[in-house]
C-alpha positions as CSV (number, residue, x, y, z in Angstrom):
1,M,0.0,0.0,0.0
2,K,1.3,3.4,-0.9
3,Q,2.1,5.7,2.1
4,S,0.1,8.9,1.9
5,Q,-0.4,9.9,5.5
6,F,2.2,12.7,5.3
7,L,-0.5,14.6,3.4
8,N,-2.6,14.5,6.5
9,V,-0.6,16.6,9.0
10,V,-2.1,16.5,12.5
11,S,-1.6,18.5,15.6
12,R,0.9,17.6,18.3
13,D,-1.8,16.5,20.7
14,E,-3.6,14.5,18.1
15,A,-0.4,12.8,17.2
16,E,0.2,11.8,20.8
17,R,-3.4,10.5,21.2
18,R,-3.1,8.3,18.1
19,F,0.2,7.0,19.2
20,R,-1.0,6.1,22.7
21,R,-4.2,4.7,21.5
22,A,-2.4,2.3,19.1
23,L,0.0,1.3,21.9
24,G,-2.7,0.5,24.4
25,P,-1.7,-0.6,27.9
26,L,2.1,-0.5,28.1
27,P,3.8,-3.9,28.4
28,Q,5.4,-5.0,31.6
29,L,9.1,-5.5,30.9
30,G,9.8,-7.7,33.9
31,H,12.5,-7.3,36.4
32,E,16.1,-8.3,37.1
33,R,18.5,-8.4,40.0
34,V,21.6,-6.1,39.8
35,P,24.5,-5.5,42.2
36,L,24.1,-2.6,44.5
37,D,26.8,-0.6,42.7
38,E,24.9,-0.9,39.4
39,A,21.5,0.0,40.9
40,L,21.8,3.8,40.9
41,G,18.9,5.3,38.9
42,R,17.1,2.0,38.6
43,V,13.5,1.5,39.7
44,L,12.6,-1.0,42.4
45,A,10.4,-3.8,41.1
46,L,9.0,-4.9,44.5
47,D,8.6,-3.6,48.0
48,V,11.7,-4.2,50.1
49,K,11.3,-5.7,53.6
50,S,14.1,-5.7,56.2
51,S,15.3,-9.1,57.5
52,V,17.2,-7.5,60.3
53,D,16.9,-4.8,63.0
54,V,18.8,-1.6,62.5
55,P,20.6,-1.1,64.7
56,G,20.8,-4.8,65.6
57,F,21.7,-4.0,69.2
58,D,21.3,-1.3,71.8
59,R,24.2,1.0,71.1
60,S,25.9,4.2,72.4
61,N,25.6,7.4,70.4
62,M,28.8,8.9,71.9
63,D,31.9,8.1,73.9
64,G,31.2,7.9,77.6
65,W,30.2,5.6,80.4
66,A,27.5,2.9,80.4
67,V,25.6,3.3,83.7
68,R,22.4,2.6,85.5
69,A,20.6,6.0,85.3
70,E,19.4,5.9,88.8
71,D,23.0,5.9,90.0
72,T,23.4,9.3,88.6
73,F,20.3,11.0,89.9
74,G,21.1,14.2,91.9
75,A,24.6,14.6,90.5
76,T,25.7,18.2,90.2
77,E,29.0,20.2,90.0
78,H,29.0,20.6,93.8
79,A,27.6,17.2,94.7
80,P,28.9,14.7,92.2
81,R,28.1,11.0,92.1
82,V,31.0,8.6,92.2
83,L,30.8,5.2,90.5
84,L,33.4,2.4,90.4
85,R,35.0,1.9,87.0
86,K,34.4,-1.7,85.9
87,R,36.5,-3.5,83.3
88,P,36.8,-4.7,80.6
89,D,35.8,-1.7,78.6
90,V,33.2,-2.2,75.8
91,A,34.9,-3.0,72.5
92,I,33.6,-2.0,69.1
93,G,32.1,-4.8,67.0
94,A,31.5,-7.2,69.9
95,L,28.9,-7.7,72.6
96,A,29.9,-6.4,76.1
97,E,31.4,-8.9,78.4
98,A,30.7,-7.2,81.7
99,E,27.3,-6.6,83.3
100,V,26.8,-3.2,84.9
101,L,25.8,-3.6,88.5
102,P,24.5,-0.9,90.8
103,G,27.2,1.7,91.6
104,E,29.3,0.7,88.5
105,A,30.3,2.4,85.2
106,V,31.8,0.8,82.1
107,A,33.7,2.8,79.4
108,I,31.9,2.6,76.1
109,P,32.8,4.0,72.6
110,T,30.5,5.6,70.1
111,G,28.7,2.7,68.4
112,G,29.5,0.2,71.1
113,A,26.9,-2.4,72.3
114,L,25.3,-1.4,75.6
115,P,26.2,-3.9,78.4
116,R,23.6,-5.8,80.3
117,G,22.3,-3.8,83.4
118,A,23.0,-0.4,81.9
119,D,20.2,1.9,80.7
120,A,22.0,5.1,79.9
121,V,25.3,6.6,78.6
122,V,26.9,9.5,80.4
123,P,29.1,11.6,77.9
124,V,32.8,11.5,78.8
125,E,32.9,15.3,79.1
126,W,30.5,15.1,82.1
127,S,33.0,13.0,84.0
128,E,36.4,12.8,85.6
129,L,38.5,9.8,86.7
130,E,39.9,9.5,90.2
131,W,42.2,7.0,91.7
132,R,41.3,6.0,95.3
133,E,43.6,3.9,97.4
134,S,40.7,2.1,99.0
135,G,38.9,1.1,95.9
136,G,40.9,1.7,92.7
137,E,39.7,3.8,89.7
138,H,36.4,5.7,90.1
139,V,34.3,7.8,87.7
140,V,33.1,11.1,89.1
141,L,29.9,12.3,87.5
142,R,28.9,16.0,87.8
143,R,25.6,15.7,85.8
144,A,22.7,13.3,86.0
145,A,21.5,11.1,83.1
146,V,17.9,9.9,82.4
147,P,17.2,6.4,81.2
148,G,17.9,6.1,77.4
149,N,20.3,9.0,77.4
150,A,22.7,8.9,74.3
151,L,21.3,5.5,73.3
152,A,19.9,4.0,70.1
153,Y,17.8,0.9,70.9
154,A,17.8,-2.1,68.6
155,G,15.3,-1.7,65.7
156,T,14.5,1.9,66.4
157,D,15.8,2.9,62.9
158,I,14.5,-0.1,61.0
159,A,12.6,-3.0,62.5
160,R,12.8,-6.6,61.2
161,G,9.9,-7.2,58.8
162,E,9.4,-3.5,58.1
163,V,8.9,-2.3,54.5
164,V,11.8,0.1,54.0
165,L,11.4,0.9,50.3
166,R,8.4,0.6,48.0
167,A,8.1,-0.6,44.4
168,G,8.4,2.2,41.9
169,E,11.0,4.2,43.9
170,S,14.1,5.3,42.0
171,C,17.4,4.3,43.6
172,T,19.4,7.3,44.6
173,S,22.4,7.3,47.0
174,R,19.8,7.4,49.8
175,E,17.9,4.3,48.8
176,L,21.1,2.4,48.1
177,G,22.3,3.4,51.6
178,V,19.1,1.8,53.1
179,L,19.6,-1.4,51.1
180,A,23.2,-1.6,52.3
181,A,22.1,-1.0,55.9
182,I,19.8,-4.0,55.9
183,G,22.5,-6.2,54.4
184,E,21.3,-6.3,50.7
185,A,24.1,-6.7,48.2
186,S,21.8,-6.4,45.2
187,A,18.5,-4.9,44.2
188,L,15.5,-6.3,42.3
189,V,14.7,-3.6,39.8
190,R,12.5,-3.1,36.7
191,R,14.2,-4.0,33.5
192,R,15.1,-1.0,31.4
193,P,13.5,-0.7,28.0
194,K,15.9,-1.7,25.3
195,V,15.9,0.9,22.6
196,A,17.4,0.5,19.1
197,V,18.9,3.7,17.7
198,I,19.4,3.7,13.9
199,S,20.7,6.6,11.9
200,T,20.0,6.7,8.1
201,G,21.4,8.5,5.1
202,D,24.2,8.1,2.5
203,E,25.6,11.4,3.7
204,L,26.3,10.2,7.3
205,V,29.7,9.1,8.6
206,T,30.6,7.7,12.0
207,P,32.5,10.2,14.2
208,G,36.3,9.5,14.0
209,V,36.2,8.6,10.3
210,P,37.6,11.2,7.8
211,L,34.9,13.2,6.0
212,A,34.6,13.3,2.2
213,S,33.0,16.1,0.4
214,G,29.3,16.3,1.0
215,Q,29.4,14.1,4.1
216,L,28.3,14.8,7.7
217,Y,29.2,13.3,11.0
218,D,26.3,11.4,12.6
219,S,25.4,13.5,15.7
220,N,21.8,12.2,16.0
221,G,23.0,8.7,17.1
222,A,24.9,10.2,20.0
223,I,22.1,12.7,20.9
224,L,19.3,10.1,20.9
225,A,21.3,7.4,22.7
226,A,22.2,9.8,25.5
227,S,18.6,11.1,25.6
228,V,17.3,7.6,26.0
229,R,19.7,6.9,28.8
230,E,18.7,10.1,30.5
231,Q,15.1,8.9,30.5
232,G,15.9,5.5,32.0
233,G,16.3,3.5,28.8
234,E,19.1,1.2,27.6
235,P,20.1,2.4,24.1
236,T,21.9,0.3,21.5
237,L,23.4,2.1,18.6
238,L,22.8,-0.1,15.6
239,G,24.9,2.1,13.4
240,I,24.4,4.0,10.1
241,V,22.4,2.6,7.2
242,G,22.6,4.3,3.9
243,D,19.7,4.8,1.4
244,D,19.7,1.1,0.7
245,E,16.2,-0.4,0.9
246,P,17.2,-4.1,1.5
247,A,19.7,-3.0,4.2
248,L,17.1,-0.8,5.9
249,E,14.6,-3.7,5.8
250,R,17.1,-6.1,7.4
251,I,18.1,-3.8,10.2
252,L,14.5,-2.6,10.9
253,T,13.2,-6.2,11.0
254,H,15.9,-7.2,13.4
255,A,15.2,-4.1,15.6
256,L,11.5,-4.8,15.8
257,A,12.1,-8.4,16.8
258,H,14.7,-7.7,19.6
259,Y,14.0,-4.3,21.1
260,D,11.2,-2.7,23.2
261,L,11.3,0.5,21.2
262,V,12.8,1.5,17.9
263,L,14.2,5.0,17.1
264,M,15.3,6.0,13.6
265,S,16.3,9.4,12.4
266,G,16.1,10.8,8.8
267,G,14.1,9.6,5.9
268,T,10.7,10.9,7.0
269,S,10.0,13.5,4.3
270,K,8.6,12.9,0.8
271,G,11.9,13.2,-1.1
272,P,12.9,10.4,-3.5
273,G,15.8,9.3,-1.3
274,D,13.8,9.0,1.9
275,L,13.0,5.3,2.3
276,N,12.5,4.7,6.1
277,V,8.7,5.3,6.1
278,R,8.2,3.1,3.0
279,V,10.3,0.3,4.5
280,L,8.5,0.6,7.9
281,E,5.1,0.4,6.3
282,R,6.1,-2.9,4.6
283,V,7.7,-4.7,7.5
284,S,5.6,-3.6,10.5
285,E,2.8,-5.6,11.9
286,P,-0.6,-3.9,12.5
287,P,-1.6,-1.3,13.5
288,G,1.5,0.1,11.7
289,I,2.0,3.8,10.9
290,V,-0.5,6.0,12.8
291,V,1.0,9.4,12.2
292,H,3.2,10.8,9.4
293,G,3.4,14.6,9.6
294,V,2.8,16.7,12.7
295,A,2.1,20.4,12.7
296,L,5.3,21.2,14.6
297,K,8.2,23.5,13.9
298,P,10.7,22.0,14.2
299,G,9.6,18.4,13.6
300,K,6.9,18.3,10.9
301,P,8.1,15.1,9.2
302,L,7.8,13.0,12.4
303,C,6.5,9.5,11.8
304,L,5.0,7.4,14.6
305,A,4.0,3.7,14.4
306,V,3.3,0.6,16.4
307,S,4.4,-2.8,15.1
308,G,2.5,-5.3,17.2
309,R,3.4,-4.1,20.7
310,T,6.6,-2.3,19.7
311,P,6.5,1.5,19.4
312,V,8.5,3.0,16.5
313,A,9.5,6.6,15.9
314,I,11.1,7.9,12.8
315,L,12.5,11.3,13.8
316,P,13.5,14.1,11.4
317,G,17.1,14.1,10.3
318,F,18.0,17.6,11.5
319,P,19.5,17.4,15.0
320,T,17.3,20.0,16.7
321,S,14.2,18.6,15.1
322,A,15.1,15.0,16.2
323,A,15.9,16.1,19.7
324,F,12.7,18.2,20.1
325,T,10.4,15.5,18.7
326,F,12.0,12.8,20.9
327,H,11.6,14.9,24.1
328,E,8.0,15.9,23.2
329,L,6.5,12.6,22.2
330,V,8.9,9.7,22.8
331,A,10.7,10.5,26.1
332,P,7.6,10.2,28.2
333,L,7.0,6.7,26.8
334,V,10.6,5.7,27.6
335,R,10.2,6.9,31.2
336,E,6.9,5.0,31.6
337,L,8.4,1.8,30.2
338,A,11.3,2.2,32.7
339,G,8.9,2.7,35.6
340,L,10.0,6.3,36.2
341,R,7.4,8.7,37.6
342,F,6.1,11.6,35.5
343,E,7.8,14.8,36.6
344,P,6.0,17.9,35.2
345,S,8.2,20.7,34.0
346,T,8.1,24.0,35.7
347,S,8.2,27.0,33.4
348,V,9.6,30.5,34.1
349,L,8.3,33.8,32.7
350,A,10.7,35.8,30.5
351,T,10.3,38.8,28.2
352,L,11.3,38.9,24.6
353,P,14.0,41.5,23.6
354,H,12.7,41.9,20.1
355,R,9.8,40.8,17.8
356,V,9.4,37.2,16.9
357,R,7.5,36.0,13.9
358,S,6.0,32.6,13.5
359,E,4.7,30.6,10.6
360,P,0.9,30.2,11.0
361,G,-0.7,26.7,11.1
362,R,2.1,25.0,13.1
363,T,2.9,24.9,16.8
364,E,6.4,26.4,16.9
365,Y,9.1,25.7,19.5
366,S,11.6,28.5,19.9
367,L,14.9,27.7,21.7
368,V,16.2,30.5,23.8
369,H,19.1,31.8,25.8
370,L,18.0,33.1,29.2
371,V,19.7,36.1,30.7
372,E,18.9,38.4,33.6
373,D,18.6,42.2,33.3
374,D,19.8,44.5,36.1
375,D,16.4,44.1,37.9
376,Q,16.9,40.3,37.8
377,R,14.1,39.8,35.4
378,L,14.6,37.0,32.8
379,V,15.0,37.9,29.2
380,A,14.6,35.2,26.5
381,Y,16.8,35.5,23.4
382,P,15.6,33.2,20.6
383,I,18.3,31.2,18.9
384,G,17.8,31.4,15.2
385,K,20.2,28.9,13.8
386,G,17.6,26.5,12.5
387,S,16.7,22.8,13.0
388,G,19.9,21.7,11.3
389,S,22.1,23.1,14.0
390,V,23.6,20.9,16.7
391,T,24.8,23.8,18.9
392,T,21.3,25.3,19.0
393,W,20.1,22.3,21.2
394,S,23.3,22.1,23.2
395,R,23.5,25.8,24.1
396,A,19.9,26.6,24.7
397,D,18.5,27.2,28.2
398,G,15.0,26.3,27.4
399,Y,12.2,26.9,24.9
400,F,8.8,28.6,24.6
401,V,5.8,27.5,22.5
402,I,4.2,29.7,19.9
403,P,0.6,28.5,19.3
404,T,-0.6,27.7,15.8
405,D,-2.8,30.8,15.5
406,V,0.0,33.3,16.6
407,E,2.0,35.0,13.9
408,L,3.8,37.7,15.8
409,L,5.1,38.3,19.4
410,D,6.1,41.8,20.2
411,A,9.3,43.0,21.9
412,G,8.7,43.1,25.7
413,E,6.0,40.4,25.5
414,S,6.1,37.7,28.2
415,V,6.6,34.0,27.3
416,A,6.7,30.9,29.4
417,V,10.1,29.2,29.0
418,L,10.2,25.5,29.7
419,P,13.4,23.5,30.5
420,L,15.0,21.1,28.0
421,G,14.6,17.5,29.0
422,G,13.8,18.4,32.6
423,A,17.1,20.3,33.0
424,R,17.0,23.6,34.7
425,P,18.6,26.7,33.0
426,R,22.3,26.9,33.7
427,Q,23.5,30.1,35.4
428,R,26.6,31.7,34.0
429,D,29.1,34.1,35.6
430,L,29.4,36.2,32.5
431,V,26.8,37.1,29.8
432,V,28.2,38.2,26.5
433,I,25.8,39.6,23.9
434,G,26.9,41.1,20.6
435,S,29.3,40.4,17.8
436,H,31.3,37.1,17.9
437,C,34.9,36.6,17.0
438,L,37.7,34.0,17.4
439,G,39.5,36.5,19.7
440,L,36.5,36.3,22.0
441,D,36.9,32.5,22.2
442,V,40.5,33.0,23.3
443,L,39.4,35.3,26.1
444,L,36.6,33.1,27.3
445,S,38.8,30.0,27.3
446,H,41.2,31.8,29.6
447,L,38.3,32.9,31.7
448,A,37.1,29.3,32.0
449,R,40.5,28.2,33.2
450,A,40.1,30.8,35.9
451,G,36.9,29.2,37.0
452,F,34.3,31.5,35.4
453,T,31.5,30.3,33.1
454,A,30.1,32.3,30.2
455,K,27.1,32.5,28.0
456,V,27.5,34.0,24.5
457,V,24.6,35.3,22.5
458,A,25.7,36.3,19.0
459,V,23.2,38.9,17.8
460,G,25.6,41.4,16.1
461,S,27.1,44.7,17.3
462,E,23.8,46.6,17.2
463,G,21.9,43.9,19.1
464,G,24.7,43.8,21.7
465,L,24.5,47.5,22.2
466,S,20.8,47.3,22.7
467,A,21.2,44.6,25.3
468,A,23.9,46.6,27.1
469,R,21.6,49.7,27.1
470,R,18.8,47.6,28.7
471,G,21.2,46.0,31.2
472,E,20.8,42.5,29.9
473,C,24.5,41.6,29.5
474,D,27.8,42.0,31.1
475,I,29.8,42.7,27.9
476,A,28.8,43.6,24.4
477,P,31.5,43.1,21.7
478,L,31.1,45.6,18.8
479,H,32.8,46.9,15.7
480,L,30.7,49.8,14.3
481,F,32.3,52.4,12.1
482,D,31.2,56.1,12.1
483,R,32.1,57.9,8.9
484,D,31.5,61.4,10.3
485,S,34.3,61.0,13.0
486,S,36.2,58.2,11.2
487,T,36.3,56.2,14.4
488,Y,35.0,52.9,15.5
489,N,32.5,52.2,18.3
490,A,32.8,55.2,20.6
491,P,30.2,57.4,18.9
492,F,27.6,54.7,19.4
493,L,28.2,54.0,23.1
494,P,25.1,54.2,25.3
495,P,25.4,56.7,28.2
496,N,25.1,53.9,30.8
497,C,28.2,52.0,29.3
498,E,32.0,52.2,29.4
499,L,34.0,51.3,26.3
500,V,36.9,49.0,26.9
501,R,39.6,48.7,24.2
502,G,39.8,45.3,22.6
503,Y,41.8,44.6,19.5
504,D,42.0,45.2,15.8
505,R,41.2,42.7,13.1
506,M,41.7,42.9,9.3
507,Q,38.8,42.5,6.9
508,A,39.9,41.1,3.6
509,V,38.5,40.2,0.2
510,T,39.0,36.4,0.1
511,F,39.0,34.0,-2.8
512,R,40.5,30.6,-3.7
513,A,44.2,30.7,-4.0
514,G,45.3,30.8,-7.7
515,D,42.1,32.3,-9.0
516,A,43.6,34.7,-11.7
517,R,40.5,36.9,-11.6
518,F,41.7,38.3,-8.3
519,D,45.3,39.1,-9.3
520,F,46.1,42.5,-7.7
521,P,48.1,44.9,-9.8
522,P,51.9,44.4,-9.4
523,A,52.4,47.0,-6.7
524,A,51.3,45.6,-3.3
525,P,48.3,47.2,-1.6
526,P,49.3,50.5,-0.1
527,T,50.7,50.1,3.3
528,D,48.6,53.0,4.7
529,L,45.3,51.2,3.6
530,A,44.9,49.6,7.0
531,A,46.1,52.7,8.8
532,R,43.2,54.7,7.5
533,F,40.9,52.4,9.4
534,S,42.9,52.0,12.7
535,Q,42.6,55.5,14.1
536,E,42.8,55.5,17.9
537,H,39.7,56.5,19.7
538,T,39.1,57.7,23.2
539,P,35.6,57.2,24.6
540,S,33.9,60.5,25.1
541,S,32.5,61.5,28.4
542,S,29.3,62.5,26.7
543,P,29.0,60.3,23.6
544,R,26.7,61.1,20.8
545,A,23.2,59.8,21.1
546,P,23.1,56.1,20.2
547,S,20.4,56.6,17.5
548,S,23.2,57.2,14.9
549,S,23.5,54.3,12.5
550,P,26.8,52.6,11.8
551,R,28.1,53.3,8.3
552,A,30.9,51.7,6.3
553,P,33.9,53.7,5.2
554,H,33.1,55.8,2.1
555,A,33.9,54.1,-1.2
556,G,36.4,56.9,-1.9
557,H,38.4,55.8,1.2
558,L,39.0,52.3,-0.3
559,D,41.9,51.6,-2.6
560,P,40.7,52.2,-6.2
561,R,42.8,49.4,-7.5
562,L,41.0,46.9,-5.2
563,V,37.6,48.3,-6.4
564,S,38.7,47.8,-10.0
565,V,39.9,44.2,-9.3
566,L,36.5,43.3,-7.8
567,H,34.6,44.9,-10.6
568,A,36.7,43.0,-13.2
569,A,36.2,39.7,-11.4
570,V,32.5,40.2,-11.3
571,E,32.4,41.0,-15.0
572,A,34.4,37.7,-15.5
573,G,31.6,35.8,-13.8
574,A,32.8,35.6,-10.2
575,T,30.1,34.7,-7.7
576,M,30.1,36.1,-4.2
577,L,28.7,35.1,-0.9
578,N,27.3,38.2,1.0
579,R,27.0,38.9,4.7
580,N,23.8,39.5,6.6
581,A,22.2,42.9,6.3
582,G,22.9,45.1,9.3
583,S,26.3,43.7,10.0
584,G,29.4,45.9,9.9
585,T,30.9,43.6,7.2
586,R,27.9,44.0,5.0
587,A,28.2,47.8,5.1
588,L,31.9,47.4,4.1
589,I,30.9,45.1,1.2
590,D,28.3,47.6,-0.1
591,A,30.8,50.4,0.0
592,L,33.3,48.2,-1.9
593,L,30.8,47.2,-4.6
594,G,29.0,50.5,-5.0
595,G,26.0,49.8,-7.2
596,L,27.4,46.5,-8.5
597,R,25.2,43.5,-7.7
598,P,27.2,40.3,-8.6
599,S,25.8,36.8,-8.7
600,G,25.2,35.6,-5.1
601,Y,24.7,39.1,-3.7
602,R,21.3,38.2,-2.3
603,I,22.6,35.1,-0.6
604,E,23.6,36.0,3.0
605,A,25.9,34.2,5.4
606,S,25.6,34.9,9.1
607,S,29.3,34.4,9.9
608,H,32.9,34.9,8.6
609,H,33.4,31.1,8.9
610,A,30.5,30.4,6.5
611,V,31.9,32.8,3.9
612,A,35.4,31.1,4.1
613,A,33.9,27.5,3.9
614,A,31.7,28.4,0.9
615,I,34.6,29.7,-1.1
616,E,36.9,26.8,-0.1
617,Q,34.2,24.3,-1.2
618,G,33.6,26.1,-4.5
619,R,30.0,27.3,-3.8
620,A,31.2,30.9,-4.1
621,D,34.2,32.6,-5.6
622,F,34.8,35.5,-3.3
623,G,33.5,37.3,-0.2
624,V,34.7,39.5,2.7
625,A,35.9,37.9,6.0
626,I,38.2,38.7,8.8
627,T,41.7,37.1,8.2
628,S,41.7,35.1,11.4
629,V,39.1,32.7,9.9
630,L,41.3,32.2,6.7
631,L,44.1,30.6,8.6
632,N,44.8,27.0,7.6
633,R,42.5,27.4,4.5
634,P,43.7,27.4,0.9
635,L,42.4,30.9,0.3
636,G,43.9,34.1,-1.0
637,R,43.3,37.5,0.5
638,I,43.5,41.2,-0.3
639,P,43.5,43.4,2.8
640,L,40.5,45.7,2.8
641,A,40.1,47.5,6.2
642,L,41.4,47.2,9.7
643,E,38.5,47.5,12.2
644,S,38.4,47.8,15.9
645,L,36.5,45.2,18.0
646,D,35.9,46.7,21.4
647,F,33.7,45.9,24.4
648,A,30.8,47.9,25.8
649,I,30.3,47.2,29.5
650,P,27.2,48.5,31.4
651,A,28.3,50.6,34.5
652,S,25.9,48.5,36.7
653,R,28.0,45.4,35.9
654,R,31.5,46.7,35.8
655,A,32.5,45.6,39.3
656,R,31.4,42.0,38.8
657,P,34.3,39.5,39.4
658,A,33.9,37.9,36.0
659,V,33.9,41.3,34.2
660,T,36.9,42.4,36.1
661,A,38.7,39.2,35.2
662,F,37.7,39.6,31.5
663,V,39.1,43.2,31.4
664,N,42.3,42.1,33.0
665,L,42.8,39.4,30.4
666,L,42.8,42.2,27.7
667,R,46.1,43.4,29.2
668,D,47.6,39.9,29.7
669,P,50.8,39.3,27.5
670,T,49.9,35.6,27.1
671,V,46.5,36.5,25.7
672,H,48.1,39.1,23.5
673,A,50.4,36.4,22.0
674,E,47.4,34.1,21.3
675,L,45.5,37.0,19.7
676,T,48.5,37.9,17.5
677,A,48.7,34.3,16.3
678,L,45.1,34.7,15.1
679,E,46.1,37.8,13.2
680,L,44.4,40.0,15.7
681,S,46.2,43.1,17.0
682,P,45.7,43.8,20.7
């Protein structure tokens, strides 16, 4: 039968209802006995009764003297009671040999068994020893003790036959301590669900194997296996299967026969190379596929099925989509099969720093960074890297849900942010919002070695300045050129911020080495080209209003020979990769090109790395990038402009320890050497 259910996209809740209805009552996976040192996190299968008393004997809770309490009555500093010391002393780990008779005291250590006849322990600090010629060693007591003083009676902690732990409890260090205390060397626990994890696609390669052109490392396998383990399951990575229908059929048939749950990633869309759904439809037992297509973003291609009693999920191939759909619709099932209790997530309210648009008709999940402003209110910065990004999932603090009928959320609007996979947002010592750079990575690595953690939100220079103005970050890296004053950054500084000098970095036109279209005229680029763009600046005590927009250097300031080379290359058919509108590099590109619009102009990359990679791989012929990202790449370069990357720091945060440490690093000779090696000029 031809699969057509992808044409019938259902809501998230409807997908869950269909999946659970097809599953019916969850199967009982049975139980197994495991050694105590392997029981952490496991779920107890049956109630646990103690076969012993804990403690197993009346014992002393402190060092002192085992006595008959009535012999101490009336003892004071001025009228002490004197008892005869009786031997042998009580030894740890053995029953007492001596019986305490009236008028006697026996030395007893903490944890020692109470001798017969005694009913109290007098702490050693209440007593003194005296030697008397007439009767030997005596114990002088200056305080009275009541019966039961400093004693733990047998069975008062745990009584023989008492239920100490109940079925369904998860074993933490506390439960394991109880089991050990009653003499159990193992625990009877519920069997973990065995989960098969299969990655599919001709483009995937196992981590550790060299990549060929067009290939990707399989990250989904690692993400999903770890996620299964976090939810109490026992994952088995069955490896990568290419777009080979017989091979897919063999491994899927094996997985359905030997595992409690099957997870696949990739191959859920309607493209000609996507075979997973077609193979699953052929090999699964009824009820088969129940959902193919869910109104989620990310995660629309999700496929859910039940083969006999075995649940199957074919997750989208993009990492963020795969992780999201697993945690939304599969993780609860893994936890139930493992016997773990449902733990509802607690959301936190946060405000949006800017507008967020959403595609109508789908429930959208927006991953966010959470930061605190100066009033300790949470602000949620959406992470816009897309569902194909691995770092989006790893660096996010949580997510909020945009309902299907909402197309726009305004800046300042409140959203409920939920944790990822039950994890709480991670607090950081330093929040950096603004432009990103390899030099920043150097600084933050040194900061980490000093014990400080950092969160980086790359939103560009202007976004960072806005965050600094609102008191939402500790540091805002920026590189904004003002043509009126021919300086970087200082004219745009908000009144509530201090500008700290960072370093210079060279912007260059880059191309594949040997491309004759970019041959510069015989004379080298003028040595003063960079100097024109490296003028020193001193932050003004009353900076210009921050409403001024950054502008690139005027085209007339650029080397005319470089301009002519670029125009000739474009006329010869060279294709470029542009930078995103609003970035300082984009403004520089537009000044360089003037009114010229070469092939590729409308294609925007969000980072210098993306430009360099596209040129190296032949998807573009030229672009503009900082020279530090060109290191170790077979690319040519023509210097274009030296720009200053500095740091705006809100005055309210200047005294924070992590900020102070960061500023001190900017003056560190070791850091300077590392920056210089990256072609950055401190």
